[in-house]
C-alpha positions as CSV (number, residue, x, y, z in Angstrom):
1,M,-13.3,34.2,8.9
2,S,-11.5,31.4,10.9
3,S,-9.6,28.7,9.1
4,S,-12.1,26.2,10.5
5,S,-15.0,28.1,9.0
6,S,-13.3,28.5,5.6
7,R,-12.6,24.7,5.5
8,D,-16.3,24.0,6.2
9,T,-17.2,25.8,2.9
10,I,-15.0,23.5,0.8
11,S,-16.0,20.2,-0.7
12,Y,-13.8,17.6,-2.3
13,K,-13.8,15.1,-5.1
14,V,-11.1,12.5,-5.6
15,V,-10.7,11.5,-9.2
16,G,-9.3,8.0,-9.3
17,T,-10.3,4.3,-9.0
18,P,-10.0,2.6,-5.7
19,F,-7.8,0.0,-7.6
20,S,-5.1,2.7,-7.8
21,T,-2.5,2.5,-5.0
22,F,-1.8,6.3,-5.2
23,T,-5.5,7.1,-5.1
24,R,-5.9,4.9,-2.1
25,T,-3.1,6.7,-0.3
26,I,-5.1,9.9,-0.7
27,T,-8.4,8.4,0.4
28,L,-6.7,6.8,3.4
29,G,-5.5,10.2,4.4
30,L,-8.9,11.8,3.9
31,H,-10.7,9.2,6.0
32,Y,-8.0,9.3,8.7
33,K,-8.3,13.0,9.0
34,G,-12.1,12.8,8.9
35,I,-12.5,14.9,5.7
36,P,-15.7,14.2,3.7
37,F,-15.2,13.6,0.0
38,E,-16.8,12.1,-3.1
39,Q,-14.8,9.7,-5.2
40,V,-15.0,9.6,-9.0
41,G,-13.9,6.1,-9.7
42,T,-12.0,6.3,-13.0
43,F,-8.9,4.7,-14.5
44,P,-5.8,6.5,-15.8
45,H,-6.1,8.0,-19.2
46,S,-9.9,7.9,-19.2
47,E,-11.9,10.9,-20.3
48,A,-12.5,11.9,-16.6
49,A,-8.8,11.4,-15.7
50,R,-7.7,13.5,-18.7
51,A,-10.2,16.3,-17.8
52,A,-8.6,16.4,-14.3
53,H,-4.9,15.8,-15.0
54,P,-2.8,17.1,-17.9
55,Y,-1.5,13.6,-18.6
56,G,-4.5,11.6,-17.5
57,Y,-2.9,10.3,-14.4
58,I,-4.7,9.7,-11.1
59,P,-5.4,10.8,-8.4
60,T,-6.5,14.4,-8.7
61,L,-8.2,16.3,-5.9
62,I,-10.9,18.7,-7.0
63,I,-11.4,21.5,-4.5
64,E,-14.8,23.2,-4.7
65,G,-15.7,26.4,-2.9
66,S,-19.2,27.5,-1.9
67,D,-18.8,30.4,-4.3
68,G,-18.8,28.1,-7.3
69,Q,-15.0,28.4,-7.9
70,S,-12.9,25.2,-8.0
71,A,-9.3,24.1,-8.3
72,K,-7.7,20.9,-9.4
73,L,-4.6,19.6,-7.6
74,S,-2.8,16.7,-9.2
75,E,0.0,14.4,-8.0
76,S,-0.3,12.7,-4.7
77,Q,2.5,14.5,-2.8
78,A,1.1,17.9,-3.8
79,I,-2.3,16.7,-2.5
80,V,-0.8,15.5,0.7
81,R,0.9,18.9,1.3
82,Y,-2.5,20.7,0.8
83,L,-4.3,18.3,3.2
84,D,-1.6,18.8,5.9
85,R,-1.8,22.6,5.5
86,L,-5.6,22.8,5.9
87,Y,-6.1,19.8,8.2
88,P,-2.9,19.4,10.3
89,E,-4.7,17.2,12.9
90,P,-4.7,14.3,13.3
91,S,-1.1,14.5,12.2
92,L,0.4,12.0,9.7
93,H,3.9,13.3,10.3
94,F,6.7,11.6,12.1
95,K,7.5,13.3,15.4
96,P,10.8,11.9,16.8
97,S,10.0,13.2,20.3
98,S,7.0,10.8,20.5
99,S,9.2,7.8,19.6
100,P,11.0,5.7,22.2
101,E,14.0,6.0,19.9
102,S,14.0,9.8,20.0
103,T,17.5,10.0,21.4
104,N,18.8,8.7,18.1
105,V,20.0,11.7,16.2
106,L,19.5,9.9,12.9
107,L,15.8,9.8,13.4
108,L,15.0,13.0,11.7
109,E,11.4,14.2,10.9
110,E,12.4,14.2,7.2
111,K,13.1,10.4,7.3
112,M,9.4,9.9,6.9
113,W,9.4,11.9,3.6
114,E,12.5,10.0,2.5
115,V,10.6,6.8,2.8
116,V,7.6,8.3,1.0
117,S,9.9,9.2,-1.9
118,L,11.5,5.8,-2.0
119,V,8.1,4.1,-2.0
120,A,6.3,6.4,-4.4
121,S,9.1,6.9,-7.0
122,F,7.6,5.9,-10.4
123,G,10.2,5.0,-13.0
124,T,8.0,4.4,-16.0
125,R,6.0,7.5,-16.7
126,S,7.7,8.6,-19.9
127,T,7.0,8.0,-23.6
128,S,10.5,9.1,-24.5
129,R,12.6,5.9,-24.8
130,T,15.9,7.7,-24.0
131,Y,14.5,9.4,-20.9
132,L,12.8,6.2,-19.8
133,I,16.0,4.2,-19.9
134,V,17.9,6.8,-17.9
135,H,15.1,7.2,-15.4
136,L,14.7,3.5,-14.9
137,L,18.4,3.1,-14.3
138,T,18.2,5.4,-11.4
139,R,14.8,4.6,-9.9
140,Q,13.9,1.1,-11.1
141,D,14.5,-0.5,-7.6
142,A,12.2,2.0,-5.8
143,G,9.0,0.7,-4.2
144,F,6.3,1.2,-6.8
145,P,8.2,0.1,-9.9
146,T,9.6,-2.9,-8.1
147,I,6.4,-4.2,-6.5
148,E,3.5,-3.0,-8.7
149,V,5.2,-2.8,-12.1
150,G,7.7,-5.6,-11.5
151,V,5.5,-8.2,-9.9
152,I,1.8,-7.4,-9.4
153,K,0.9,-6.1,-12.8
154,P,2.7,-8.8,-14.7
155,H,1.2,-11.5,-12.4
156,M,-2.3,-10.2,-13.0
157,K,-1.8,-9.9,-16.7
158,A,-0.5,-13.5,-16.9
159,L,-3.5,-14.7,-14.9
160,K,-5.9,-13.1,-17.4
161,E,-4.0,-14.8,-20.2
162,G,-4.6,-18.2,-18.5
163,I,-1.0,-18.9,-17.4
164,P,-0.8,-21.2,-14.4
165,E,0.1,-19.5,-11.1
166,R,3.1,-21.8,-10.6
167,Q,4.6,-20.7,-13.9
168,I,3.9,-17.1,-13.1
169,L,5.9,-17.4,-9.8
170,Q,8.8,-18.8,-11.8
171,E,8.7,-15.9,-14.2
172,T,8.6,-13.3,-11.4
173,Y,11.4,-15.1,-9.4
174,D,14.1,-12.5,-10.1
175,A,11.7,-9.6,-9.3
176,Q,10.9,-11.2,-6.0
177,A,14.4,-10.7,-4.7
178,K,14.1,-7.0,-5.5
179,I,11.0,-6.7,-3.4
180,T,13.0,-8.1,-0.4
181,K,15.7,-5.5,-1.1
182,V,13.2,-2.7,-1.2
183,L,11.7,-3.7,2.1
184,D,15.1,-4.0,3.7
185,I,15.9,-0.4,2.6
186,I,12.6,0.8,4.1
187,D,13.2,-1.2,7.3
188,E,16.7,0.4,7.7
189,R,15.1,3.9,7.6
190,T,12.2,3.5,10.0
191,V,11.8,3.0,13.7
192,P,12.6,-0.6,14.8
193,N,10.1,-2.7,16.7
194,A,7.3,-0.1,16.3
195,K,3.7,-0.7,15.6
196,Y,3.8,1.4,12.4
197,L,6.8,2.5,10.3
198,F,7.7,5.5,12.5
199,G,6.2,4.7,15.9
200,E,2.9,4.1,17.6
201,E,0.8,6.3,15.2
202,P,0.6,6.0,11.4
203,T,2.2,8.5,9.1
204,W,2.1,9.3,5.4
205,A,4.8,6.7,4.9
206,D,2.5,4.0,6.1
207,F,-0.3,5.3,3.8
208,Y,2.0,5.2,0.8
209,L,3.4,1.8,1.5
210,Y,0.2,0.0,2.6
211,P,-1.8,0.1,-0.7
212,I,1.2,-1.5,-2.6
213,L,1.8,-4.2,0.0
214,A,-2.0,-4.8,0.3
215,D,-2.0,-5.6,-3.4
216,L,1.0,-7.9,-3.0
217,R,-0.5,-9.7,-0.1
218,S,-3.3,-10.8,-2.4
219,L,-0.8,-12.8,-4.4
220,P,1.4,-15.8,-3.5
221,E,4.6,-13.6,-3.9
222,W,3.7,-12.1,-0.5
223,L,4.7,-15.3,1.3
224,L,8.0,-15.5,-0.6
225,T,9.2,-11.9,-0.1
226,V,7.8,-10.3,3.0
227,E,9.3,-10.9,6.4
228,H,7.9,-10.8,9.9
229,R,8.2,-7.0,10.6
230,F,6.0,-6.1,7.6
231,V,3.5,-8.9,8.2
232,K,2.9,-7.6,11.7
233,W,2.8,-4.0,10.4
234,A,0.2,-5.0,7.8
235,E,-1.9,-6.6,10.5
236,A,-1.8,-3.4,12.5
237,M,-2.7,-1.3,9.5
238,D,-5.7,-3.6,8.8
239,K,-7.3,-2.5,12.0
240,L,-7.4,1.2,11.0
241,D,-10.9,2.5,10.1
242,A,-9.4,4.3,7.1
243,V,-8.0,1.0,5.8
244,K,-11.4,-0.7,6.2
245,K,-13.2,2.1,4.5
246,T,-10.9,2.0,1.4
247,F,-10.9,-1.8,0.9
248,A,-13.7,-2.0,-1.6
249,G,-12.6,-1.9,-5.2
250,T,-9.0,-2.7,-4.5
251,L,-7.0,-5.7,-6.0
252,A,-7.3,-7.4,-2.6
253,D,-11.1,-7.0,-2.7
254,E,-11.2,-8.3,-6.3
255,R,-9.1,-11.4,-5.4
256,S,-11.1,-12.2,-2.3
257,Q,-14.3,-12.0,-4.3
258,A,-12.8,-14.3,-6.9
259,V,-11.9,-16.9,-4.2
260,L,-15.5,-16.7,-2.8
261,N,-17.0,-17.2,-6.2
262,A,-14.7,-20.1,-6.9
263,E,-15.7,-21.8,-3.6
264,G,-19.3,-21.1,-4.3
């Protein structure tokens, strides 16, 4: 049986809410590659999440064969490797030869995965206080902890507590500088003056960074921390069908609905 035929007998479920940036990374990839799937919209540590992931994290990809057998694959980077193996095209990898900067020996294919790691590093997934402190000291300035944990989640929590947005911006002031630093680090490791992070086609690095910055863009901190390169990049990403298909249920969707309701 050909690999194409075997793929046709597999169906997929993504366990995770659209509100989750890591879940959105996976659904972006699935849509971009044209892979049909069903989404089980659940939050971390819910009953459905715990049934799919040993620690109740999201996302999990449930792989179901026509013979009734199934497998669960957790952690976004493991899921990405699986999708790339079975569905290599359209590619979400960086190919230096397709870049106008391909003569630069420093533009290695692995640079894309370096950026993925810098964006996706999660410094707060431990209940052990000693381990948590050590881990945060080494990874606290990475993408997800800096932007989502450092600014977006505290901002949204404060809003729900009725704190005025002007006061929230003052309270997140120190964290805002860290966002600029993170984006500078990413900028230094990607292709300059390109439509996407690594050239004229999106890669997994784009799909890891975009959900986080899309959340940030729904908050006023976006205007205070993000410079022109990433503003133009986000506008290019917005035009992708995969981005449009994964918008519903995100923080940006929630915030835009709130604005419409307030105006109504």
